[in-house]
GUMI-369954 format. One record per residue (C-alpha): chain; x, y, z; residue in one letter. Coordinates in steps of 0.25 Angstrom, whole numbers. Layout:
// residues N
+---+-------+-------+-------+---+
! c !     x !     y !     z ! r !
+---+-------+-------+-------+---+
! A !     X !     Y !     Z ! a !
...
+---+-------+-------+-------+---+
***
This chain:
// residues 150
+---+-------+-------+-------+---+
! c !     x !     y !     z ! r !
+---+-------+-------+-------+---+
! A !   801 !   406 !   276 ! m !
! A !   814 !   408 !   269 ! t !
! A !   816 !   420 !   259 ! g !
! A !   806 !   426 !   250 ! p !
! A !   796 !   418 !   243 ! r !
! A !   797 !   418 !   228 ! d !
! A !   786 !   424 !   219 ! a !
! A !   779 !   411 !   217 ! a !
! A !   778 !   408 !   232 ! a !
! A !   773 !   422 !   234 ! r !
! A !   762 !   421 !   224 ! k !
! A !   757 !   408 !   229 ! a !
! A !   757 !   413 !   243 ! d !
! A !   749 !   426 !   239 ! a !
! A !   739 !   417 !   232 ! l !
! A !   737 !   408 !   244 ! a !
! A !   736 !   420 !   253 ! m !
! A !   725 !   426 !   244 ! w !
! A !   717 !   413 !   244 ! a !
! A !   718 !   412 !   259 ! t !
! A !   704 !   411 !   266 ! p !
! A !   699 !   424 !   273 ! e !
! A !   711 !   432 !   269 ! i !
! A !   710 !   447 !   269 ! d !
! A !   716 !   458 !   260 ! v !
! A !   720 !   473 !   262 ! w !
! A !   714 !   480 !   250 ! v !
! A !   720 !   494 !   247 ! a !
! A !   713 !   503 !   237 ! t !
! A !   713 !   518 !   234 ! a !
! A !   702 !   527 !   229 ! s !
! A !   704 !   535 !   216 ! p !
! A !   709 !   546 !   225 ! e !
! A !   720 !   538 !   231 ! g !
! A !   713 !   536 !   245 ! e !
! A !   719 !   522 !   250 ! a !
! A !   710 !   512 !   256 ! h !
! A !   714 !   499 !   263 ! l !
! A !   704 !   488 !   268 ! v !
! A !   705 !   473 !   272 ! p !
! A !   696 !   464 !   265 ! l !
! A !   693 !   449 !   264 ! s !
! A !   700 !   443 !   251 ! l !
! A !   697 !   432 !   242 ! a !
! A !   706 !   427 !   231 ! w !
! A !   697 !   423 !   219 ! v !
! A !   702 !   419 !   205 ! g !
! A !   715 !   427 !   206 ! e !
! A !   708 !   439 !   211 ! r !
! A !   706 !   446 !   225 ! f !
! A !   692 !   447 !   229 ! v !
! A !   687 !   456 !   241 ! v !
! A !   673 !   460 !   245 ! a !
! A !   669 !   474 !   249 ! v !
! A !   657 !   483 !   249 ! q !
! A !   655 !   489 !   236 ! a !
! A !   656 !   503 !   242 ! g !
! A !   668 !   500 !   250 ! a !
! A !   680 !   509 !   248 ! r !
! A !   688 !   497 !   243 ! t !
! A !   678 !   494 !   232 ! a !
! A !   677 !   509 !   228 ! r !
! A !   692 !   511 !   227 ! d !
! A !   693 !   498 !   218 ! l !
! A !   682 !   502 !   209 ! r !
! A !   689 !   516 !   207 ! a !
! A !   703 !   511 !   206 ! t !
! A !   703 !   496 !   203 ! g !
! A !   715 !   494 !   212 ! r !
! A !   718 !   488 !   226 ! a !
! A !   730 !   484 !   233 ! r !
! A !   728 !   471 !   242 ! l !
! A !   737 !   466 !   253 ! a !
! A !   735 !   451 !   257 ! v !
! A !   742 !   445 !   269 ! g !
! A !   750 !   449 !   281 ! p !
! A !   761 !   459 !   280 ! t !
! A !   772 !   448 !   279 ! r !
! A !   765 !   440 !   268 ! d !
! A !   757 !   450 !   260 ! v !
! A !   752 !   451 !   246 ! t !
! A !   750 !   464 !   240 ! m !
! A !   741 !   465 !   228 ! v !
! A !   738 !   476 !   218 ! d !
! A !   724 !   472 !   213 ! a !
! A !   714 !   477 !   203 ! v !
! A !   699 !   477 !   204 ! l !
! A !   694 !   467 !   194 ! e !
! A !   680 !   467 !   197 ! r !
! A !   669 !   470 !   208 ! e !
! A !   658 !   460 !   211 ! v !
! A !   646 !   461 !   220 ! a !
! A !   648 !   450 !   230 ! v !
! A !   635 !   443 !   225 ! d !
! A !   638 !   444 !   210 ! d !
! A !   649 !   433 !   209 ! d !
! A !   646 !   420 !   216 ! a !
! A !   659 !   414 !   213 ! g !
! A !   667 !   426 !   218 ! l !
! A !   658 !   427 !   230 ! g !
! A !   660 !   413 !   234 ! a !
! A !   675 !   413 !   232 ! a !
! A !   677 !   426 !   240 ! y !
! A !   668 !   420 !   252 ! a !
! A !   676 !   407 !   251 ! a !
! A !   689 !   415 !   254 ! q !
! A !   685 !   427 !   262 ! a !
! A !   681 !   428 !   276 ! d !
! A !   667 !   433 !   272 ! w !
! A !   656 !   432 !   261 ! d !
! A !   651 !   446 !   256 ! p !
! A !   641 !   440 !   247 ! r !
! A !   627 !   444 !   251 ! g !
! A !   632 !   457 !   257 ! s !
! A !   627 !   470 !   250 ! d !
! A !   636 !   479 !   243 ! g !
! A !   649 !   470 !   243 ! y !
! A !   657 !   467 !   231 ! v !
! A !   669 !   459 !   228 ! f !
! A !   681 !   466 !   222 ! l !
! A !   689 !   457 !   213 ! v !
! A !   704 !   461 !   213 ! l !
! A !   714 !   456 !   203 ! r !
! A !   729 !   456 !   208 ! p !
! A !   738 !   465 !   199 ! d !
! A !   751 !   465 !   207 ! r !
! A !   754 !   456 !   219 ! v !
! A !   765 !   457 !   229 ! q !
! A !   769 !   446 !   239 ! v !
! A !   779 !   447 !   251 ! w !
! A !   781 !   443 !   265 ! r !
! A !   794 !   449 !   270 ! e !
! A !   804 !   459 !   264 ! a !
! A !   811 !   448 !   257 ! d !
! A !   799 !   446 !   248 ! e !
! A !   798 !   461 !   244 ! i !
! A !   806 !   458 !   232 ! a !
! A !   797 !   450 !   222 ! g !
! A !   785 !   453 !   229 ! r !
! A !   777 !   456 !   217 ! t !
! A !   771 !   443 !   211 ! v !
! A !   760 !   449 !   202 ! m !
! A !   761 !   461 !   193 ! r !
! A !   750 !   466 !   184 ! h !
! A !   741 !   455 !   187 ! g !
! A !   751 !   444 !   183 ! s !
! A !   759 !   435 !   193 ! w !
! A !   774 !   436 !   192 ! l !
! A !   775 !   421 !   196 ! v !
! A !   767 !   409 !   192 ! s !
+---+-------+-------+-------+---+
***
């Protein structure tokens, strides 16, 4: 690899990473009181949205219901995408067959039929992509939900 990737390559690499089978995501949330919470979850990239499955009563779900925001980290330290995301909707795992099938096809497990689980559908608002220090400049490829590059 020679030099930093341009924004178009970074976007393409991020989209490919998010669509990788059996990929995980670190999901950071905070309570309304500002108590931080971080958890690894299985990830699916479905219809330009991030989808994770958690128990409805889990801290991640409670925090997202209360604040509507999360920060996601996908990939290894030297090839990471950081995403500020907004909770778009919460769906019981058996209430949307298409979403359930898409999640199960990419994630390493299928929560359908499990009591109390929900899908949290998260819309990316800001995306940053970088590998090394030479990619710190220009790392933001999405701002306010709009890609900065085609």
